[in-house]
N, CA, C and O of each residue as an XYZ file, in Angstrom:
456
protein
N      60.345    -31.304     62.830
C      59.587    -31.920     63.907
C      60.397    -33.097     64.451
O      60.938    -33.907     63.699
N      60.460    -33.163     65.768
C      61.253    -34.235     66.375
C      60.400    -35.479     66.561
O      59.182    -35.404     66.721
N      61.057    -36.600     66.537
C      60.372    -37.878     66.701
C      60.503    -38.310     68.162
O      61.608    -38.378     68.700
N      59.388    -38.596     68.785
C      59.387    -39.000     70.184
C      59.524    -40.519     70.264
O      58.757    -41.262     69.652
N      60.487    -40.945     71.006
C      60.650    -42.381     71.220
C      59.723    -42.805     72.354
O      59.159    -41.967     73.056
N      59.578    -44.087     72.518
C      58.703    -44.582     73.593
C      59.271    -44.211     74.964
O      58.506    -43.966     75.898
N      60.612    -44.164     75.101
C      61.226    -43.784     76.377
C      60.933    -42.322     76.694
O      60.606    -41.974     77.829
N      61.057    -41.464     75.666
C      60.812    -40.040     75.875
C      59.347    -39.814     76.257
O      59.056    -38.997     77.131
N      58.433    -40.523     75.616
C      57.018    -40.387     75.952
C      56.757    -40.810     77.395
O      55.983    -40.168     78.105
N      57.400    -41.883     77.821
C      57.212    -42.356     79.200
C      57.729    -41.321     80.195
O      57.098    -41.072     81.222
N      58.892    -40.711     79.884
C      59.442    -39.679     80.769
C      58.522    -38.459     80.821
O      58.274    -37.902     81.891
N      58.029    -38.059     79.673
C      57.139    -36.892     79.611
C      55.849    -37.175     80.382
O      55.357    -36.310     81.106
N      55.305    -38.373     80.231
C      54.082    -38.745     80.939
C      54.296    -38.711     82.454
O      53.450    -38.209     83.194
N      55.435    -39.251     82.909
C      55.737    -39.257     84.353
C      55.908    -37.833     84.859
O      55.441    -37.506     85.950
N      56.578    -36.971     84.074
C      56.789    -35.587     84.502
C      55.458    -34.845     84.615
O      55.239    -34.112     85.579
N      54.579    -35.029     83.647
C      53.282    -34.340     83.683
C      52.460    -34.838     84.862
O      51.773    -34.051     85.514
N      52.523    -36.137     85.142
C      51.784    -36.655     86.289
C      52.340    -36.098     87.601
O      51.588    -35.887     88.552
N      53.653    -35.859     87.656
C      54.279    -35.271     88.846
C      53.841    -33.818     89.003
O      53.525    -33.377     90.108
N      53.824    -33.078     87.899
C      53.457    -31.657     87.968
C      51.973    -31.491     88.292
O      51.605    -30.591     89.047
N      51.129    -32.336     87.738
C      49.668    -32.288     87.905
C      49.124    -30.886     87.643
O      48.538    -30.280     88.539
N      49.309    -30.360     86.429
C      48.870    -28.988     86.151
C      47.354    -28.825     86.239
O      46.876    -27.710     86.447
N      46.593    -29.893     86.089
C      45.125    -29.781     86.140
C      44.616    -29.463     87.530
O      43.491    -28.991     87.692
N      45.475    -29.729     88.575
C      45.050    -29.401     89.947
C      45.214    -27.906     90.237
O      44.568    -27.381     91.144
N      46.058    -27.228     89.488
C      46.323    -25.815     89.732
C      45.422    -24.887     88.908
O      45.315    -23.706     89.239
N      44.781    -25.374     87.862
C      43.952    -24.505     87.034
C      42.589    -24.340     87.695
O      41.857    -25.309     87.893
N      42.270    -23.123     88.024
C      41.015    -22.860     88.729
C      40.014    -22.119     87.845
O      38.818    -22.105     88.135
N      40.491    -21.520     86.795
C      39.593    -20.760     85.937
C      39.357    -19.373     86.489
O      39.871    -19.025     87.551
N      38.596    -18.595     85.785
C      38.355    -17.212     86.221
C      37.447    -17.165     87.454
O      36.546    -17.989     87.613
N      37.704    -16.185     88.318
C      36.912    -16.050     89.529
C      36.031    -14.799     89.478
O      34.937    -14.793     90.044
N      36.494    -13.746     88.809
C      35.701    -12.519     88.755
C      34.710    -12.575     87.594
O      34.823    -13.382     86.672
N      33.731    -11.673     87.693
C      32.721    -11.621     86.631
C      33.357    -11.231     85.297
O      33.024    -11.794     84.254
N      34.281    -10.256     85.340
C      34.948     -9.820     84.104
C      35.784    -10.956     83.510
O      35.809    -11.148     82.294
N      36.468    -11.707     84.382
C      37.280    -12.825     83.911
C      36.422    -13.921     83.287
O      36.778    -14.501     82.260
N      35.292    -14.191     83.924
C      34.386    -15.209     83.375
C      33.819    -14.760     82.037
O      33.686    -15.554     81.106
N      33.486    -13.473     81.954
C      32.950    -12.951     80.697
C      33.997    -13.052     79.591
O      33.688    -13.437     78.463
N      35.225    -12.706     79.923
C      36.297    -12.758     78.928
C      36.594    -14.197     78.513
O      36.795    -14.461     77.327
N      36.627    -15.126     79.458
C      36.940    -16.522     79.116
C      35.784    -17.183     78.357
O      35.994    -18.151     77.626
N      34.574    -16.663     78.530
C      33.453    -17.252     77.791
C      33.565    -16.960     76.299
O      32.921    -17.621     75.484
N      34.381    -15.974     75.943
C      34.562    -15.619     74.537
C      35.766    -16.323     73.912
O      36.132    -16.015     72.778
N      36.390    -17.263     74.628
C      37.590    -17.923     74.122
C      37.359    -18.610     72.779
O      38.160    -18.454     71.857
N      36.302    -19.347     72.666
C      36.050    -20.101     71.434
C      35.135    -19.334     70.481
O      34.709    -19.871     69.458
N      34.834    -18.082     70.819
C      33.929    -17.285     70.001
C      34.624    -16.889     68.700
O      35.672    -16.244     68.720
N      34.048    -17.272     67.596
C      34.652    -16.960     66.298
C      33.860    -15.872     65.587
O      34.394    -14.807     65.275
N      32.586    -16.145     65.334
C      31.819    -15.210     64.522
C      30.408    -15.022     65.039
O      29.766    -14.033     64.686
N      29.906    -15.912     65.845
C      28.578    -15.768     66.407
C      27.445    -16.191     65.499
O      26.280    -15.996     65.847
N      27.747    -16.767     64.341
C      26.698    -17.133     63.403
C      25.968    -18.411     63.827
O      25.022    -18.829     63.159
N      26.388    -19.024     64.907
C      25.685    -20.198     65.426
C      25.014    -19.884     66.765
O      24.553    -20.787     67.463
N      24.966    -18.611     67.111
C      24.337    -18.248     68.369
C      22.824    -18.350     68.235
O      22.291    -18.412     67.127
N      22.144    -18.368     69.362
C      20.695    -18.538     69.370
C      19.976    -17.433     68.592
O      19.061    -17.741     67.828
N      20.357    -16.142     68.758
C      19.655    -15.109     67.986
C      19.832    -15.268     66.472
O      18.882    -15.067     65.715
N      21.033    -15.626     66.030
C      21.270    -15.800     64.592
C      20.495    -16.994     64.055
O      19.907    -16.918     62.976
N      20.491    -18.092     64.795
C      19.751    -19.265     64.336
C      18.260    -18.971     64.264
O      17.567    -19.432     63.357
N      17.771    -18.189     65.239
C      16.366    -17.805     65.213
C      16.072    -16.925     63.997
O      15.049    -17.092     63.333
N      16.977    -15.989     63.714
C      16.801    -15.116     62.550
C      16.816    -15.927     61.260
O      15.993    -15.698     60.374
N      17.741    -16.867     61.149
C      17.807    -17.708     59.944
C      16.524    -18.512     59.763
O      16.027    -18.653     58.646
N      15.992    -19.034     60.860
C      14.754    -19.805     60.770
C      13.603    -18.915     60.304
O      12.776    -19.336     59.495
N      13.554    -17.698     60.811
C      12.501    -16.768     60.398
C      12.648    -16.379     58.932
O      11.658    -16.299     58.204
N      13.888    -16.139     58.499
C      14.116    -15.792     57.094
C      13.760    -16.952     56.174
O      13.231    -16.741     55.083
N      14.047    -18.172     56.607
C      13.695    -19.345     55.811
C      12.172    -19.463     55.677
O      11.648    -19.733     54.597
N      11.478    -19.255     56.798
C      10.009    -19.301     56.763
C       9.465    -18.206     55.852
O       8.492    -18.417     55.128
N      10.096    -17.042     55.894
C       9.655    -15.942     55.034
C       9.876    -16.280     53.561
O       9.023    -15.995     52.721
N      11.035    -16.894     53.247
C      11.297    -17.288     51.859
C      10.254    -18.282     51.369
O       9.774    -18.183     50.239
N       9.906    -19.243     52.226
C       8.873    -20.212     51.852
C       7.540    -19.520     51.596
O       6.832    -19.858     50.647
N       7.199    -18.552     52.441
C       5.944    -17.832     52.275
C       5.953    -17.017     50.980
O       4.958    -16.991     50.255
N       7.066    -16.360     50.694
C       7.163    -15.561     49.469
C       7.019    -16.458     48.244
O       6.339    -16.094     47.284
N       7.650    -17.615     48.271
C       7.511    -18.559     47.152
C       6.067    -19.007     46.991
O       5.580    -19.137     45.868
N       5.373    -19.246     48.106
C       3.972    -19.661     48.055
C       3.117    -18.555     47.444
O       2.254    -18.816     46.606
N       3.368    -17.304     47.877
C       2.616    -16.171     47.339
C       2.878    -16.021     45.843
O       1.953    -15.766     45.072
N       4.138    -16.180     45.431
C       4.467    -16.073     43.998
C       3.739    -17.141     43.197
O       3.240    -16.861     42.108
N       3.672    -18.361     43.721
C       2.938    -19.425     43.015
C       1.453    -19.088     42.909
O       0.829    -19.320     41.873
N       0.889    -18.536     43.989
C      -0.519    -18.151     43.956
C      -0.762    -17.055     42.929
O      -1.751    -17.096     42.196
N       0.147    -16.063     42.872
C       0.004    -14.981     41.899
C       0.142    -15.504     40.469
O      -0.583    -15.065     39.576
N       1.061    -16.431     40.252
C       1.196    -17.028     38.920
C      -0.095    -17.733     38.512
O      -0.524    -17.634     37.363
N      -0.707    -18.438     39.447
C      -1.959    -19.129     39.146
C      -3.060    -18.123     38.818
O      -3.852    -18.337     37.899
N      -3.105    -17.036     39.568
C      -4.114    -16.000     39.303
C      -3.891    -15.399     37.917
O      -4.843    -15.190     37.165
N      -2.618    -15.121     37.580
C      -2.314    -14.564     36.252
C      -2.732    -15.525     35.144
O      -3.298    -15.101     34.136
N      -2.459    -16.806     35.324
C      -2.859    -17.797     34.322
C      -4.372    -17.841     34.174
O      -4.891    -17.916     33.060
N      -5.075    -17.795     35.295
C      -6.538    -17.813     35.247
C      -7.078    -16.572     34.536
O      -8.034    -16.664     33.766
N      -6.468    -15.413     34.791
C      -6.918    -14.189     34.128
C      -6.685    -14.261     32.627
O      -7.540    -13.853     31.841
N      -5.523    -14.783     32.226
C      -5.254    -14.934     30.796
C      -6.294    -15.850     30.157
O      -6.810    -15.567     29.076
N      -6.589    -16.941     30.835
C      -7.578    -17.885     30.316
C      -8.956    -17.225     30.210
O      -9.666    -17.420     29.224
N      -9.331    -16.442     31.231
C     -10.613    -15.739     31.194
C     -10.661    -14.742     30.037
O     -11.675    -14.635     29.347
N      -9.561    -14.012     29.826
C      -9.522    -13.048     28.721
C      -9.652    -13.755     27.383
O     -10.355    -13.285     26.488
N      -8.973    -14.882     27.254
C      -9.068    -15.645     26.007
C     -10.492    -16.124     25.760
O     -11.008    -16.010     24.648
N     -11.123    -16.656     26.793
C     -12.488    -17.158     26.614
C     -13.443    -16.006     26.322
O     -14.365    -16.159     25.522
N     -13.235    -14.856     26.960
C     -14.073    -13.696     26.674
C     -13.887    -13.240     25.232
O     -14.856    -12.922     24.544
N     -12.639    -13.211     24.779
C     -12.360    -12.810     23.394
C     -12.985    -13.797     22.425
O     -13.549    -13.390     21.409
N     -12.896    -15.083     22.719
C     -13.501    -16.097     21.847
C     -15.022    -15.946     21.804
O     -15.630    -16.058     20.739
N     -15.632    -15.691     22.961
C     -17.081    -15.487     22.998
C     -17.476    -14.254     22.194
O     -18.477    -14.267     21.478
N     -16.689    -13.197     22.313
C     -16.963    -11.978     21.561
C     -16.848    -12.229     20.063
O     -17.664    -11.751     19.275
N     -15.820    -12.986     19.683
C     -15.665    -13.318     18.264
C     -16.833    -14.148     17.758
O     -17.307    -13.944     16.640
N     -17.296    -15.080     18.577
C     -18.421    -15.927     18.166
C     -19.688    -15.090     17.973
O     -20.456    -15.321     17.040
N     -19.898    -14.118     18.862
C     -21.105    -13.289     18.776
C     -21.058    -12.303     17.610
O     -22.085    -12.001     17.001
N     -19.864    -11.808     17.306
C     -19.751    -10.757     16.283
C     -19.217    -11.264     14.964
O     -18.919    -10.463     14.077
N     -19.087    -12.555     14.807
C     -18.518    -13.099     13.584
C     -19.448    -12.808     12.407
O     -20.655    -13.045     12.459
N     -18.835    -12.283     11.341
C     -19.579    -11.978     10.122
C     -19.448    -13.168      9.202
O     -18.375    -13.758      9.075
N     -20.538    -13.511      8.569
C     -20.495    -14.634      7.638
C     -19.552    -14.297      6.487
O     -19.574    -13.176      5.978
N     -18.732    -15.244      6.076
C     -17.800    -14.948      4.997
C     -18.545    -14.709      3.681
O     -19.589    -15.305      3.413
N     -17.988    -13.843      2.897
C     -18.569    -13.537      1.595
C     -18.158    -14.643      0.637
O     -16.981    -14.992      0.543
N     -19.129    -15.187     -0.068
C     -18.841    -16.256     -1.024
C     -18.541    -15.601     -2.362
O     -19.385    -14.919     -2.942
N     -17.336    -15.819     -2.835
C     -16.899    -15.220     -4.102
C     -17.275    -16.129     -5.259
O     -17.363    -17.344     -5.086
N     -17.498    -15.559     -6.439
C     -17.775    -16.392     -7.618
C     -16.576    -17.240     -7.980
O     -15.447    -16.901     -7.624
N     -16.802    -18.336     -8.679
C     -15.724    -19.249     -9.049
C     -14.694    -18.585     -9.941
O     -13.527    -18.974     -9.914
N     -15.079    -17.609    -10.721
C     -14.151    -16.945    -11.638
C     -13.047    -16.249    -10.861
O     -11.909    -16.149    -11.320
N     -13.389    -15.792     -9.727
C     -12.376    -15.092     -8.941
C     -11.392    -16.057     -8.299
O     -10.284    -15.658     -7.941
N     -11.761    -17.272     -8.154
C     -10.890    -18.260     -7.516
C      -9.780    -18.692     -8.444
O      -8.751    -19.192     -7.989
N      -9.978    -18.500     -9.797
C      -8.952    -18.885    -10.752
C      -7.863    -17.838    -10.796
O      -8.113    -16.676    -10.473
N      -6.650    -18.223    -11.192
C      -5.577    -17.240    -11.291
C      -5.894    -16.209    -12.367
O      -6.530    -16.521    -13.373
N      -5.456    -15.008    -12.149
C      -5.756    -13.892    -13.041
C      -4.781    -13.779    -14.203
O      -5.025    -12.977    -15.105
N      -3.749    -14.496    -14.230
C      -2.762    -14.376    -15.301
C      -2.824    -15.584    -16.208
O      -3.311    -16.647    -15.822
N      -2.332    -15.410    -17.404
C      -2.262    -16.517    -18.360
C      -0.815    -16.896    -18.574
O       0.066    -16.037    -18.574
N      -0.575    -18.141    -18.751
C       0.788    -18.629    -18.954
C       1.209    -18.346    -20.395
O       0.542    -18.825    -21.313
N       2.298    -17.579    -20.641
C       2.706    -17.248    -22.008
C       3.250    -18.422    -22.788
O       3.370    -18.298    -24.007
N       3.568    -19.478    -22.231
C       4.155    -20.613    -22.955
C       3.172    -21.659    -23.262
O       3.519    -22.673    -23.868
């Protein structure tokens, strides 16, 4: 890369001002030319209005799906709790009184040989 001195820059500036290339550039005049030049900076189109609209809709959909999943989780938790309480109520209603064993049975059945 060459190093531009201040003299060279001044000469280049004067030459460009003499040429005045900005006065000669008119841009495209036909419809096809305008269409083609409008794509000059086009890279991928992911920032175009339709894509941004689609992204916004997908984001809203993701939020809705997350909300639905949270609601379903809450419903599942409530159902588990209801099943537990129903099972507990059933156990309370059908509980059989424990059999009271004689004290002899509570002692160990073996004798220590030593």
